[in-house]
C-alpha positions in Angstrom: -30.1 -32.6 -22.4 -26.9 -33.5 -24.6 -28.5 -36.9 -25.6 -31.7 -34.6 -26.6 -29.0 -32.4 -28.8 -26.1 -33.9 -30.1 -23.1 -31.9 -31.5 -24.1 -30.9 -35.1 -25.5 -28.1 -37.0 -28.5 -26.6 -35.9 -30.6 -23.9 -38.0 -33.9 -22.0 -36.7 -36.2 -20.2 -38.7 -38.2 -17.1 -37.4 -42.1 -16.4 -38.9 -40.3 -13.5 -40.9 -37.7 -16.2 -42.9 -34.7 -15.0 -41.2 -32.7 -17.9 -40.0 -29.9 -18.4 -37.8 -27.7 -21.8 -37.0 -24.5 -22.7 -35.4 -22.3 -25.4 -35.5 -22.9 -27.2 -32.2 -19.1 -28.7 -31.2 -18.3 -28.0 -27.8 -20.1 -27.9 -24.1 -19.3 -25.1 -22.3 -20.4 -26.2 -19.0 -18.9 -24.9 -15.4 -16.3 -27.1 -14.4 -17.5 -27.3 -10.9 -21.2 -27.4 -9.3 -22.9 -24.9 -7.4 -23.2 -25.3 -3.7 -23.5 -23.5 -0.7 -21.6 -24.1 2.3 -22.7 -26.8 4.5 -23.7 -23.8 7.3 -25.4 -22.0 4.9 -27.8 -25.0 3.7 -28.1 -25.6 7.7 -29.1 -22.0 8.5 -31.8 -21.7 5.8 -33.4 -24.4 7.9 -35.9 -22.3 10.2 -34.0 -19.4 9.4 -35.4 -15.9 11.2 -36.5 -14.0 7.9 -36.6 -11.3 10.5 -33.1 -10.5 10.3 -30.6 -10.7 7.2 -29.2 -13.7 5.8 -25.6 -14.1 4.1 -25.7 -16.8 1.3 -21.8 -18.3 0.7 -21.2 -20.7 -2.2 -18.1 -21.5 -4.3 -17.3 -19.5 -6.8 -16.5 -21.0 -10.6 -14.2 -20.6 -13.3 -15.9 -19.6 -16.7 -16.2 -22.2 -19.4 -13.0 -22.0 -21.9 -15.3 -20.9 -25.0 -17.8 -18.4 -23.0 -18.6 -15.2 -24.3 -20.1 -14.4 -20.5 -20.3 -16.3 -17.4 -22.5 -15.1 -14.5 -23.7 -16.6 -11.0 -27.4 -16.4 -10.2 -29.1 -17.0 -7.0 -33.1 -17.0 -6.9 -35.6 -17.8 -3.9 -38.9 -18.7 -4.6 -41.9 -18.8 -2.6 -43.6 -22.2 -2.7 -46.7 -20.8 -1.0 -47.6 -17.9 -3.7 -45.7 -19.7 -6.6 -43.3 -16.6 -7.2 -40.3 -15.1 -7.4 -39.6 -13.9 -4.0 -35.8 -12.4 -4.4 -33.4 -13.1 -7.2 -29.9 -11.8 -7.3 -29.1 -11.9 -10.9 -26.0 -11.4 -13.5 -22.9 -11.7 -10.5 -19.5 -12.2 -11.9 -18.4 -15.6 -11.4 -16.2 -14.8 -8.9 -18.8 -13.6 -6.3 -19.1 -15.7 -3.6 -21.6 -14.3 -1.2 -24.9 -12.7 -1.0 -26.8 -10.8 1.7 -30.6 -11.4 1.7 -32.2 -8.4 3.3 -33.9 -8.6 6.9 -37.7 -9.1 6.3 -37.5 -10.5 2.5 -39.0 -13.4 3.4 -42.1 -14.1 5.0 -42.0 -16.0 8.5 -43.2 -19.5 8.4 -43.2 -19.8 4.8 -42.0 -22.8 2.5 -39.0 -21.4 -0.1 -36.7 -23.2 -2.6 -33.8 -22.0 -4.0 -31.4 -22.1 -7.2 -28.1 -21.7 -7.3 -27.4 -21.3 -11.1 -23.5 -21.4 -13.1 -24.2 -19.7 -16.2 -21.7 -19.9 -19.3 -23.1 -18.1 -22.5 -21.3 -18.4 -25.8 -22.0 -16.2 -28.5 -21.4 -17.8 -31.9 -21.3 -17.6 -35.6 -24.4 -17.5 -37.4 -24.7 -19.9 -40.3 -28.0 -17.7 -41.3 -29.2 -14.5 -42.4 -30.3 -13.2 -38.9 -29.5 -9.8 -37.6 -28.0 -11.3 -34.3 -25.7 -14.2 -33.8 -27.1 -17.2 -31.8 -26.3 -17.5 -28.1 -26.2 -20.6 -26.2 -26.3 -21.1 -22.6 -24.8 -24.0 -20.9 -26.2 -24.0 -16.9 -25.2 -26.2 -14.0 -27.7 -25.4 -11.2 -28.2 -26.5 -7.4 -31.6 -26.3 -5.7 -32.6 -26.6 -2.3 -35.9 -25.8 -0.1 -36.1 -24.9 3.2 -38.8 -23.1 5.6 -38.6 -19.7 7.6 -39.3 -19.9 11.4 -42.4 -19.3 12.4 -43.1 -15.5 13.4 -42.5 -14.7 17.0 -45.3 -12.9 19.3 -44.4 -10.9 22.0 -46.1 -11.8 25.3 -48.0 -8.6 26.8 -47.1 -7.4 30.2 -49.5 -8.6 33.0 
């Protein structure tokens, strides 16, 4: 991405003629990669969706010029191509969240995205009413499949 958008001045023009621009001078990515603990990643593989599941991950230090910083954890259902659950706009100091029981479907395939996002509101070089905002996201993705539904045998 940095190769496609090197440092420099960028200007955008809306279809109503307003312009917004900013001088992109420095990256503001989180200095650490988002990671689940090893036990959590292993625990996701074949997890029992009838029970709550706690995601544990490292906190991150906001970027040096960030106007705001957030952690996002989103779970996508690979079968239905929909968002199964989303924990959004959490403080960068957040290190765990609990997925409620019976949120995911037994025996289904999922992916997750853990995202550390620094957002910089920068001075506009144009005529727009609002200043531009640029986001610097660092993500870690993974996949897992929940355990199949268990059946209770009928008494004989």
